[in-house]
PyMOL CGO cylinders between C-alpha atoms (Angstrom):
from pymol import cmd
from pymol.cgo import CYLINDER

trace = [
    CYLINDER, 54.02, -14.76, 18.67, 55.65, -16.20, 21.74, 0.3, 1, 1, 1, 1, 1, 1,
    CYLINDER, 55.65, -16.20, 21.74, 55.36, -15.66, 25.56, 0.3, 1, 1, 1, 1, 1, 1,
    CYLINDER, 55.36, -15.66, 25.56, 59.02, -14.96, 26.80, 0.3, 1, 1, 1, 1, 1, 1,
    CYLINDER, 59.02, -14.96, 26.80, 60.32, -14.52, 30.11, 0.3, 1, 1, 1, 1, 1, 1,
    CYLINDER, 60.32, -14.52, 30.11, 63.34, -12.01, 30.41, 0.3, 1, 1, 1, 1, 1, 1,
    CYLINDER, 63.34, -12.01, 30.41, 64.98, -12.04, 33.65, 0.3, 1, 1, 1, 1, 1, 1,
    CYLINDER, 64.98, -12.04, 33.65, 67.67, -9.13, 34.20, 0.3, 1, 1, 1, 1, 1, 1,
    CYLINDER, 67.67, -9.13, 34.20, 66.13, -5.95, 32.85, 0.3, 1, 1, 1, 1, 1, 1,
    CYLINDER, 66.13, -5.95, 32.85, 68.93, -3.79, 33.40, 0.3, 1, 1, 1, 1, 1, 1,
    CYLINDER, 68.93, -3.79, 33.40, 70.93, -1.72, 30.94, 0.3, 1, 1, 1, 1, 1, 1,
    CYLINDER, 70.93, -1.72, 30.94, 71.68, -4.49, 28.31, 0.3, 1, 1, 1, 1, 1, 1,
    CYLINDER, 71.68, -4.49, 28.31, 68.45, -6.43, 28.70, 0.3, 1, 1, 1, 1, 1, 1,
    CYLINDER, 68.45, -6.43, 28.70, 65.93, -3.41, 29.42, 0.3, 1, 1, 1, 1, 1, 1,
    CYLINDER, 65.93, -3.41, 29.42, 66.74, -3.01, 25.87, 0.3, 1, 1, 1, 1, 1, 1,
    CYLINDER, 66.74, -3.01, 25.87, 66.44, -6.40, 24.16, 0.3, 1, 1, 1, 1, 1, 1,
    CYLINDER, 66.44, -6.40, 24.16, 63.43, -6.77, 26.29, 0.3, 1, 1, 1, 1, 1, 1,
    CYLINDER, 63.43, -6.77, 26.29, 61.91, -4.17, 24.62, 0.3, 1, 1, 1, 1, 1, 1,
    CYLINDER, 61.91, -4.17, 24.62, 63.04, -5.11, 21.17, 0.3, 1, 1, 1, 1, 1, 1,
    CYLINDER, 63.04, -5.11, 21.17, 61.24, -8.10, 21.54, 0.3, 1, 1, 1, 1, 1, 1,
    CYLINDER, 61.24, -8.10, 21.54, 58.36, -6.57, 22.46, 0.3, 1, 1, 1, 1, 1, 1,
    CYLINDER, 58.36, -6.57, 22.46, 58.40, -4.35, 19.46, 0.3, 1, 1, 1, 1, 1, 1,
    CYLINDER, 58.40, -4.35, 19.46, 58.43, -7.84, 17.97, 0.3, 1, 1, 1, 1, 1, 1,
    CYLINDER, 58.43, -7.84, 17.97, 55.12, -9.29, 18.69, 0.3, 1, 1, 1, 1, 1, 1,
    CYLINDER, 55.12, -9.29, 18.69, 56.39, -10.86, 21.54, 0.3, 1, 1, 1, 1, 1, 1,
    CYLINDER, 56.39, -10.86, 21.54, 54.38, -11.03, 24.85, 0.3, 1, 1, 1, 1, 1, 1,
    CYLINDER, 54.38, -11.03, 24.85, 57.39, -10.42, 27.11, 0.3, 1, 1, 1, 1, 1, 1,
    CYLINDER, 57.39, -10.42, 27.11, 57.19, -11.10, 31.14, 0.3, 1, 1, 1, 1, 1, 1,
    CYLINDER, 57.19, -11.10, 31.14, 59.60, -9.31, 32.84, 0.3, 1, 1, 1, 1, 1, 1,
    CYLINDER, 59.60, -9.31, 32.84, 61.22, -9.46, 36.72, 0.3, 1, 1, 1, 1, 1, 1,
    CYLINDER, 61.22, -9.46, 36.72, 64.00, -7.87, 37.86, 0.3, 1, 1, 1, 1, 1, 1,
    CYLINDER, 64.00, -7.87, 37.86, 64.85, -6.70, 41.73, 0.3, 1, 1, 1, 1, 1, 1,
    CYLINDER, 64.85, -6.70, 41.73, 65.36, -3.18, 40.63, 0.3, 1, 1, 1, 1, 1, 1,
    CYLINDER, 65.36, -3.18, 40.63, 62.44, -1.26, 40.60, 0.3, 1, 1, 1, 1, 1, 1,
    CYLINDER, 62.44, -1.26, 40.60, 63.87, 0.91, 37.94, 0.3, 1, 1, 1, 1, 1, 1,
    CYLINDER, 63.87, 0.91, 37.94, 64.14, -1.48, 35.72, 0.3, 1, 1, 1, 1, 1, 1,
    CYLINDER, 64.14, -1.48, 35.72, 60.50, -2.69, 36.09, 0.3, 1, 1, 1, 1, 1, 1,
    CYLINDER, 60.50, -2.69, 36.09, 59.23, 0.76, 35.99, 0.3, 1, 1, 1, 1, 1, 1,
    CYLINDER, 59.23, 0.76, 35.99, 61.22, 1.41, 32.44, 0.3, 1, 1, 1, 1, 1, 1,
    CYLINDER, 61.22, 1.41, 32.44, 59.97, -2.56, 30.82, 0.3, 1, 1, 1, 1, 1, 1,
    CYLINDER, 59.97, -2.56, 30.82, 56.47, -1.89, 32.13, 0.3, 1, 1, 1, 1, 1, 1,
    CYLINDER, 56.47, -1.89, 32.13, 56.48, 1.50, 30.58, 0.3, 1, 1, 1, 1, 1, 1,
    CYLINDER, 56.48, 1.50, 30.58, 57.16, 0.44, 27.35, 0.3, 1, 1, 1, 1, 1, 1,
    CYLINDER, 57.16, 0.44, 27.35, 54.78, -2.28, 27.44, 0.3, 1, 1, 1, 1, 1, 1,
    CYLINDER, 54.78, -2.28, 27.44, 56.22, -5.21, 28.92, 0.3, 1, 1, 1, 1, 1, 1,
    CYLINDER, 56.22, -5.21, 28.92, 54.12, -7.14, 31.75, 0.3, 1, 1, 1, 1, 1, 1,
    CYLINDER, 54.12, -7.14, 31.75, 55.69, -7.29, 35.32, 0.3, 1, 1, 1, 1, 1, 1,
    CYLINDER, 55.69, -7.29, 35.32, 56.17, -10.77, 37.47, 0.3, 1, 1, 1, 1, 1, 1,
    CYLINDER, 56.17, -10.77, 37.47, 57.01, -10.40, 40.99, 0.3, 1, 1, 1, 1, 1, 1,
    CYLINDER, 57.01, -10.40, 40.99, 58.89, -13.56, 41.27, 0.3, 1, 1, 1, 1, 1, 1,
    CYLINDER, 58.89, -13.56, 41.27, 61.16, -15.66, 38.73, 0.3, 1, 1, 1, 1, 1, 1,
    CYLINDER, 61.16, -15.66, 38.73, 58.32, -18.35, 39.84, 0.3, 1, 1, 1, 1, 1, 1,
    CYLINDER, 58.32, -18.35, 39.84, 55.57, -16.12, 38.09, 0.3, 1, 1, 1, 1, 1, 1,
    CYLINDER, 55.57, -16.12, 38.09, 57.56, -14.93, 35.30, 0.3, 1, 1, 1, 1, 1, 1,
    CYLINDER, 57.56, -14.93, 35.30, 58.34, -18.28, 33.93, 0.3, 1, 1, 1, 1, 1, 1,
    CYLINDER, 58.34, -18.28, 33.93, 54.63, -19.63, 34.28, 0.3, 1, 1, 1, 1, 1, 1,
    CYLINDER, 54.63, -19.63, 34.28, 53.70, -20.95, 31.25, 0.3, 1, 1, 1, 1, 1, 1,
    CYLINDER, 53.70, -20.95, 31.25, 56.33, -19.30, 28.78, 0.3, 1, 1, 1, 1, 1, 1,
    CYLINDER, 56.33, -19.30, 28.78, 57.91, -20.33, 25.59, 0.3, 1, 1, 1, 1, 1, 1,
    CYLINDER, 57.91, -20.33, 25.59, 61.61, -19.49, 25.96, 0.3, 1, 1, 1, 1, 1, 1,
    CYLINDER, 61.61, -19.49, 25.96, 63.63, -17.63, 29.05, 0.3, 1, 1, 1, 1, 1, 1,
    CYLINDER, 63.63, -17.63, 29.05, 66.01, -15.34, 28.47, 0.3, 1, 1, 1, 1, 1, 1,
    CYLINDER, 66.01, -15.34, 28.47, 68.23, -14.40, 31.54, 0.3, 1, 1, 1, 1, 1, 1,
    CYLINDER, 68.23, -14.40, 31.54, 71.26, -11.34, 31.10, 0.3, 1, 1, 1, 1, 1, 1,
    CYLINDER, 71.26, -11.34, 31.10, 72.58, -10.91, 34.50, 0.3, 1, 1, 1, 1, 1, 1,
    CYLINDER, 72.58, -10.91, 34.50, 75.76, -9.35, 35.75, 0.3, 1, 1, 1, 1, 1, 1,
    CYLINDER, 75.76, -9.35, 35.75, 77.57, -12.29, 37.48, 0.3, 1, 1, 1, 1, 1, 1,
    CYLINDER, 77.57, -12.29, 37.48, 78.03, -15.99, 36.89, 0.3, 1, 1, 1, 1, 1, 1,
    CYLINDER, 78.03, -15.99, 36.89, 76.95, -16.28, 40.60, 0.3, 1, 1, 1, 1, 1, 1,
    CYLINDER, 76.95, -16.28, 40.60, 73.75, -14.74, 40.10, 0.3, 1, 1, 1, 1, 1, 1,
    CYLINDER, 73.75, -14.74, 40.10, 73.17, -17.32, 36.98, 0.3, 1, 1, 1, 1, 1, 1,
    CYLINDER, 73.17, -17.32, 36.98, 73.65, -19.92, 39.07, 0.3, 1, 1, 1, 1, 1, 1,
    CYLINDER, 73.65, -19.92, 39.07, 71.26, -18.39, 41.44, 0.3, 1, 1, 1, 1, 1, 1,
    CYLINDER, 71.26, -18.39, 41.44, 68.41, -17.76, 38.95, 0.3, 1, 1, 1, 1, 1, 1,
    CYLINDER, 68.41, -17.76, 38.95, 68.61, -21.63, 37.44, 0.3, 1, 1, 1, 1, 1, 1,
    CYLINDER, 68.61, -21.63, 37.44, 69.90, -23.82, 40.72, 0.3, 1, 1, 1, 1, 1, 1,
    CYLINDER, 69.90, -23.82, 40.72, 68.37, -22.06, 43.68, 0.3, 1, 1, 1, 1, 1, 1,
    CYLINDER, 68.37, -22.06, 43.68, 65.45, -23.71, 45.03, 0.3, 1, 1, 1, 1, 1, 1,
    CYLINDER, 65.45, -23.71, 45.03, 62.24, -22.57, 42.99, 0.3, 1, 1, 1, 1, 1, 1,
    CYLINDER, 62.24, -22.57, 42.99, 64.51, -21.58, 40.39, 0.3, 1, 1, 1, 1, 1, 1,
    CYLINDER, 64.51, -21.58, 40.39, 64.23, -22.08, 36.90, 0.3, 1, 1, 1, 1, 1, 1,
    CYLINDER, 64.23, -22.08, 36.90, 65.47, -25.07, 36.49, 0.3, 1, 1, 1, 1, 1, 1,
    CYLINDER, 65.47, -25.07, 36.49, 62.96, -26.42, 39.46, 0.3, 1, 1, 1, 1, 1, 1,
    CYLINDER, 62.96, -26.42, 39.46, 59.80, -24.25, 37.77, 0.3, 1, 1, 1, 1, 1, 1,
    CYLINDER, 59.80, -24.25, 37.77, 60.10, -23.68, 34.04, 0.3, 1, 1, 1, 1, 1, 1,
    CYLINDER, 60.10, -23.68, 34.04, 58.23, -25.65, 31.54, 0.3, 1, 1, 1, 1, 1, 1,
    CYLINDER, 58.23, -25.65, 31.54, 59.92, -28.47, 30.07, 0.3, 1, 1, 1, 1, 1, 1,
    CYLINDER, 59.92, -28.47, 30.07, 59.11, -27.27, 26.85, 0.3, 1, 1, 1, 1, 1, 1,
    CYLINDER, 59.11, -27.27, 26.85, 60.59, -24.03, 27.37, 0.3, 1, 1, 1, 1, 1, 1,
    CYLINDER, 60.59, -24.03, 27.37, 63.92, -23.13, 25.57, 0.3, 1, 1, 1, 1, 1, 1,
    CYLINDER, 63.92, -23.13, 25.57, 66.24, -21.20, 28.03, 0.3, 1, 1, 1, 1, 1, 1,
    CYLINDER, 66.24, -21.20, 28.03, 69.02, -18.98, 27.24, 0.3, 1, 1, 1, 1, 1, 1,
    CYLINDER, 69.02, -18.98, 27.24, 71.81, -17.22, 29.39, 0.3, 1, 1, 1, 1, 1, 1,
    CYLINDER, 71.81, -17.22, 29.39, 73.18, -13.82, 27.50, 0.3, 1, 1, 1, 1, 1, 1,
    CYLINDER, 73.18, -13.82, 27.50, 75.42, -13.27, 30.53, 0.3, 1, 1, 1, 1, 1, 1,
    CYLINDER, 75.42, -13.27, 30.53, 78.90, -13.15, 30.19, 0.3, 1, 1, 1, 1, 1, 1,
    CYLINDER, 78.90, -13.15, 30.19, 79.80, -15.30, 32.86, 0.3, 1, 1, 1, 1, 1, 1,
    CYLINDER, 79.80, -15.30, 32.86, 82.88, -17.49, 33.33, 0.3, 1, 1, 1, 1, 1, 1,
    CYLINDER, 82.88, -17.49, 33.33, 82.87, -20.88, 31.61, 0.3, 1, 1, 1, 1, 1, 1,
    CYLINDER, 82.87, -20.88, 31.61, 82.84, -23.13, 34.32, 0.3, 1, 1, 1, 1, 1, 1,
    CYLINDER, 82.84, -23.13, 34.32, 79.69, -21.51, 35.29, 0.3, 1, 1, 1, 1, 1, 1,
    CYLINDER, 79.69, -21.51, 35.29, 78.28, -21.69, 31.91, 0.3, 1, 1, 1, 1, 1, 1,
    CYLINDER, 78.28, -21.69, 31.91, 79.19, -25.52, 31.87, 0.3, 1, 1, 1, 1, 1, 1,
    CYLINDER, 79.19, -25.52, 31.87, 77.70, -26.58, 35.41, 0.3, 1, 1, 1, 1, 1, 1,
    CYLINDER, 77.70, -26.58, 35.41, 74.34, -25.21, 33.96, 0.3, 1, 1, 1, 1, 1, 1,
    CYLINDER, 74.34, -25.21, 33.96, 74.55, -26.73, 30.41, 0.3, 1, 1, 1, 1, 1, 1,
    CYLINDER, 74.55, -26.73, 30.41, 75.36, -30.54, 32.47, 0.3, 1, 1, 1, 1, 1, 1,
    CYLINDER, 75.36, -30.54, 32.47, 71.94, -29.54, 35.13, 0.3, 1, 1, 1, 1, 1, 1,
    CYLINDER, 71.94, -29.54, 35.13, 70.00, -28.63, 31.88, 0.3, 1, 1, 1, 1, 1, 1,
    CYLINDER, 70.00, -28.63, 31.88, 70.49, -31.71, 30.68, 0.3, 1, 1, 1, 1, 1, 1,
    CYLINDER, 70.49, -31.71, 30.68, 70.40, -34.20, 33.40, 0.3, 1, 1, 1, 1, 1, 1,
    CYLINDER, 70.40, -34.20, 33.40, 66.42, -32.11, 34.27, 0.3, 1, 1, 1, 1, 1, 1,
    CYLINDER, 66.42, -32.11, 34.27, 65.37, -32.61, 30.60, 0.3, 1, 1, 1, 1, 1, 1,
    CYLINDER, 65.37, -32.61, 30.60, 66.06, -28.51, 29.44, 0.3, 1, 1, 1, 1, 1, 1,
    CYLINDER, 66.06, -28.51, 29.44, 67.23, -27.27, 25.95, 0.3, 1, 1, 1, 1, 1, 1,
    CYLINDER, 67.23, -27.27, 25.95, 69.87, -24.64, 27.25, 0.3, 1, 1, 1, 1, 1, 1,
    CYLINDER, 69.87, -24.64, 27.25, 72.31, -22.42, 24.96, 0.3, 1, 1, 1, 1, 1, 1,
    CYLINDER, 72.31, -22.42, 24.96, 74.54, -20.12, 26.36, 0.3, 1, 1, 1, 1, 1, 1,
    CYLINDER, 74.54, -20.12, 26.36, 74.84, -16.49, 24.00, 0.3, 1, 1, 1, 1, 1, 1,
    CYLINDER, 74.84, -16.49, 24.00, 76.63, -13.57, 25.45, 0.3, 1, 1, 1, 1, 1, 1,
    CYLINDER, 76.63, -13.57, 25.45, 76.67, -10.18, 23.29, 0.3, 1, 1, 1, 1, 1, 1,
    CYLINDER, 76.67, -10.18, 23.29, 78.89, -8.03, 22.13, 0.3, 1, 1, 1, 1, 1, 1,
    CYLINDER, 78.89, -8.03, 22.13, 77.73, -4.24, 21.24, 0.3, 1, 1, 1, 1, 1, 1,
    CYLINDER, 77.73, -4.24, 21.24, 77.29, -2.41, 24.34, 0.3, 1, 1, 1, 1, 1, 1,
    CYLINDER, 77.29, -2.41, 24.34, 74.06, -0.64, 25.52, 0.3, 1, 1, 1, 1, 1, 1,
    CYLINDER, 74.06, -0.64, 25.52, 74.10, 1.10, 22.33, 0.3, 1, 1, 1, 1, 1, 1,
    CYLINDER, 74.10, 1.10, 22.33, 73.69, -2.17, 20.30, 0.3, 1, 1, 1, 1, 1, 1,
    CYLINDER, 73.69, -2.17, 20.30, 71.34, -3.24, 22.56, 0.3, 1, 1, 1, 1, 1, 1,
    CYLINDER, 71.34, -3.24, 22.56, 69.19, -0.28, 22.14, 0.3, 1, 1, 1, 1, 1, 1,
    CYLINDER, 69.19, -0.28, 22.14, 69.31, -0.48, 17.85, 0.3, 1, 1, 1, 1, 1, 1,
    CYLINDER, 69.31, -0.48, 17.85, 68.90, -4.38, 17.79, 0.3, 1, 1, 1, 1, 1, 1,
    CYLINDER, 68.90, -4.38, 17.79, 72.39, -4.79, 16.18, 0.3, 1, 1, 1, 1, 1, 1,
    CYLINDER, 72.39, -4.79, 16.18, 73.77, -7.09, 19.26, 0.3, 1, 1, 1, 1, 1, 1,
    CYLINDER, 73.77, -7.09, 19.26, 76.04, -9.61, 17.97, 0.3, 1, 1, 1, 1, 1, 1,
    CYLINDER, 76.04, -9.61, 17.97, 75.35, -13.21, 19.79, 0.3, 1, 1, 1, 1, 1, 1,
    CYLINDER, 75.35, -13.21, 19.79, 78.31, -15.89, 20.21, 0.3, 1, 1, 1, 1, 1, 1,
    CYLINDER, 78.31, -15.89, 20.21, 75.86, -18.97, 20.62, 0.3, 1, 1, 1, 1, 1, 1,
    CYLINDER, 75.86, -18.97, 20.62, 77.17, -22.09, 22.42, 0.3, 1, 1, 1, 1, 1, 1,
    CYLINDER, 77.17, -22.09, 22.42, 75.10, -25.54, 22.38, 0.3, 1, 1, 1, 1, 1, 1,
    CYLINDER, 75.10, -25.54, 22.38, 73.27, -27.88, 19.91, 0.3, 1, 1, 1, 1, 1, 1,
    CYLINDER, 73.27, -27.88, 19.91, 72.47, -27.37, 16.57, 0.3, 1, 1, 1, 1, 1, 1,
    CYLINDER, 72.47, -27.37, 16.57, 69.02, -27.79, 16.96, 0.3, 1, 1, 1, 1, 1, 1,
    CYLINDER, 69.02, -27.79, 16.96, 68.36, -25.82, 19.89, 0.3, 1, 1, 1, 1, 1, 1,
    CYLINDER, 68.36, -25.82, 19.89, 70.74, -23.00, 18.30, 0.3, 1, 1, 1, 1, 1, 1,
    CYLINDER, 70.74, -23.00, 18.30, 68.12, -23.14, 15.24, 0.3, 1, 1, 1, 1, 1, 1,
    CYLINDER, 68.12, -23.14, 15.24, 64.90, -22.88, 17.55, 0.3, 1, 1, 1, 1, 1, 1,
    CYLINDER, 64.90, -22.88, 17.55, 66.28, -20.01, 19.48, 0.3, 1, 1, 1, 1, 1, 1,
    CYLINDER, 66.28, -20.01, 19.48, 67.66, -17.89, 16.22, 0.3, 1, 1, 1, 1, 1, 1,
    CYLINDER, 67.66, -17.89, 16.22, 64.06, -16.08, 15.50, 0.3, 1, 1, 1, 1, 1, 1,
    CYLINDER, 64.06, -16.08, 15.50, 64.49, -14.56, 18.70, 0.3, 1, 1, 1, 1, 1, 1,
    CYLINDER, 64.49, -14.56, 18.70, 68.04, -13.53, 18.50, 0.3, 1, 1, 1, 1, 1, 1,
    CYLINDER, 68.04, -13.53, 18.50, 67.67, -11.93, 15.30, 0.3, 1, 1, 1, 1, 1, 1,
    CYLINDER, 67.67, -11.93, 15.30, 64.82, -9.68, 17.02, 0.3, 1, 1, 1, 1, 1, 1,
    CYLINDER, 64.82, -9.68, 17.02, 67.53, -8.32, 18.87, 0.3, 1, 1, 1, 1, 1, 1,
    CYLINDER, 67.53, -8.32, 18.87, 71.14, -8.35, 16.96, 0.3, 1, 1, 1, 1, 1, 1,
    CYLINDER, 71.14, -8.35, 16.96, 71.84, -8.16, 13.63, 0.3, 1, 1, 1, 1, 1, 1,
    CYLINDER, 71.84, -8.16, 13.63, 75.06, -11.03, 14.29, 0.3, 1, 1, 1, 1, 1, 1,
    CYLINDER, 75.06, -11.03, 14.29, 74.35, -14.27, 15.41, 0.3, 1, 1, 1, 1, 1, 1,
    CYLINDER, 74.35, -14.27, 15.41, 77.01, -16.62, 15.36, 0.3, 1, 1, 1, 1, 1, 1,
    CYLINDER, 77.01, -16.62, 15.36, 76.83, -20.78, 16.36, 0.3, 1, 1, 1, 1, 1, 1,
    CYLINDER, 76.83, -20.78, 16.36, 80.24, -20.93, 17.97, 0.3, 1, 1, 1, 1, 1, 1,
    CYLINDER, 80.24, -20.93, 17.97, 79.88, -24.95, 19.09, 0.3, 1, 1, 1, 1, 1, 1,
    CYLINDER, 79.88, -24.95, 19.09, 78.93, -27.01, 21.60, 0.3, 1, 1, 1, 1, 1, 1,
    CYLINDER, 78.93, -27.01, 21.60, 78.07, -26.53, 25.33, 0.3, 1, 1, 1, 1, 1, 1,
    CYLINDER, 78.07, -26.53, 25.33, 79.87, -23.11, 26.93, 0.3, 1, 1, 1, 1, 1, 1,
    CYLINDER, 79.87, -23.11, 26.93, 81.55, -22.67, 22.77, 0.3, 1, 1, 1, 1, 1, 1,
    CYLINDER, 81.55, -22.67, 22.77, 79.90, -18.91, 23.39, 0.3, 1, 1, 1, 1, 1, 1,
    CYLINDER, 79.90, -18.91, 23.39, 81.13, -17.90, 26.82, 0.3, 1, 1, 1, 1, 1, 1,
    CYLINDER, 81.13, -17.90, 26.82, 84.71, -19.23, 25.17, 0.3, 1, 1, 1, 1, 1, 1,
    CYLINDER, 84.71, -19.23, 25.17, 84.00, -16.80, 22.00, 0.3, 1, 1, 1, 1, 1, 1,
    CYLINDER, 84.00, -16.80, 22.00, 83.27, -14.04, 24.55, 0.3, 1, 1, 1, 1, 1, 1,
    CYLINDER, 83.27, -14.04, 24.55, 85.96, -14.24, 26.50, 0.3, 1, 1, 1, 1, 1, 1,
    CYLINDER, 85.96, -14.24, 26.50, 88.36, -14.47, 23.42, 0.3, 1, 1, 1, 1, 1, 1,
    CYLINDER, 88.36, -14.47, 23.42, 86.46, -11.06, 22.10, 0.3, 1, 1, 1, 1, 1, 1,
    CYLINDER, 86.46, -11.06, 22.10, 87.12, -8.99, 25.59, 0.3, 1, 1, 1, 1, 1, 1,
    CYLINDER, 87.12, -8.99, 25.59, 90.76, -10.09, 25.28, 0.3, 1, 1, 1, 1, 1, 1,
    CYLINDER, 90.76, -10.09, 25.28, 91.09, -8.89, 22.25, 0.3, 1, 1, 1, 1, 1, 1,
    CYLINDER, 91.09, -8.89, 22.25, 89.78, -5.73, 23.27, 0.3, 1, 1, 1, 1, 1, 1,
    CYLINDER, 89.78, -5.73, 23.27, 91.75, -5.75, 26.19, 0.3, 1, 1, 1, 1, 1, 1,
    CYLINDER, 91.75, -5.75, 26.19, 94.76, -5.77, 23.95, 0.3, 1, 1, 1, 1, 1, 1,
    CYLINDER, 94.76, -5.77, 23.95, 93.56, -3.29, 21.40, 0.3, 1, 1, 1, 1, 1, 1,
    CYLINDER, 93.56, -3.29, 21.40, 92.75, -0.90, 24.40, 0.3, 1, 1, 1, 1, 1, 1,
    CYLINDER, 92.75, -0.90, 24.40, 96.31, -1.35, 25.99, 0.3, 1, 1, 1, 1, 1, 1,
    CYLINDER, 96.31, -1.35, 25.99, 97.77, -0.72, 22.37, 0.3, 1, 1, 1, 1, 1, 1,
    CYLINDER, 97.77, -0.72, 22.37, 96.09, 2.72, 21.91, 0.3, 1, 1, 1, 1, 1, 1,
    CYLINDER, 96.09, 2.72, 21.91, 96.82, 3.62, 25.33, 0.3, 1, 1, 1, 1, 1, 1,
    CYLINDER, 96.82, 3.62, 25.33, 100.86, 3.01, 24.79, 0.3, 1, 1, 1, 1, 1, 1,
    CYLINDER, 100.86, 3.01, 24.79, 100.89, 4.72, 21.50, 0.3, 1, 1, 1, 1, 1, 1,
]
cmd.load_cgo(trace, "trace")
């Protein structure tokens, strides 16, 4: 099985990482929250003390972070993923963030010779725990095919939405439809 770095072990990332562990992958986790780190360790996950340590000699790097600024910091900062990751690693950001940041990450990945995908999720914490998430993926078809076996361990529906940023665009549309539906229900 593969060695995976999972950065962001919160309410969504923690159960997603656990599903990868249950599938037999070697998952090294990193999070700023000591509770999230302990939870990952309690289910058999390995812990890194830094992002640089987490991404050493891995096949896949998955990030699940709260906001675009966090994704930018993890990938673009000095000592971050783009600077320290193995060039052979497949990179995927599952965070739900803005399209502008996502496109910037894709552009930087291309310039630096990385395979990168955006793959935000739908399904909530329950879906993360049950491995029934829907992944909306943006990026090349080749990278999508390489990533699919990993996503299948965390979700039931994996949709290639198109090129760079298309996964985020689909997720934002999904959220808008949900918001409109909630407004209609509350008005009714």
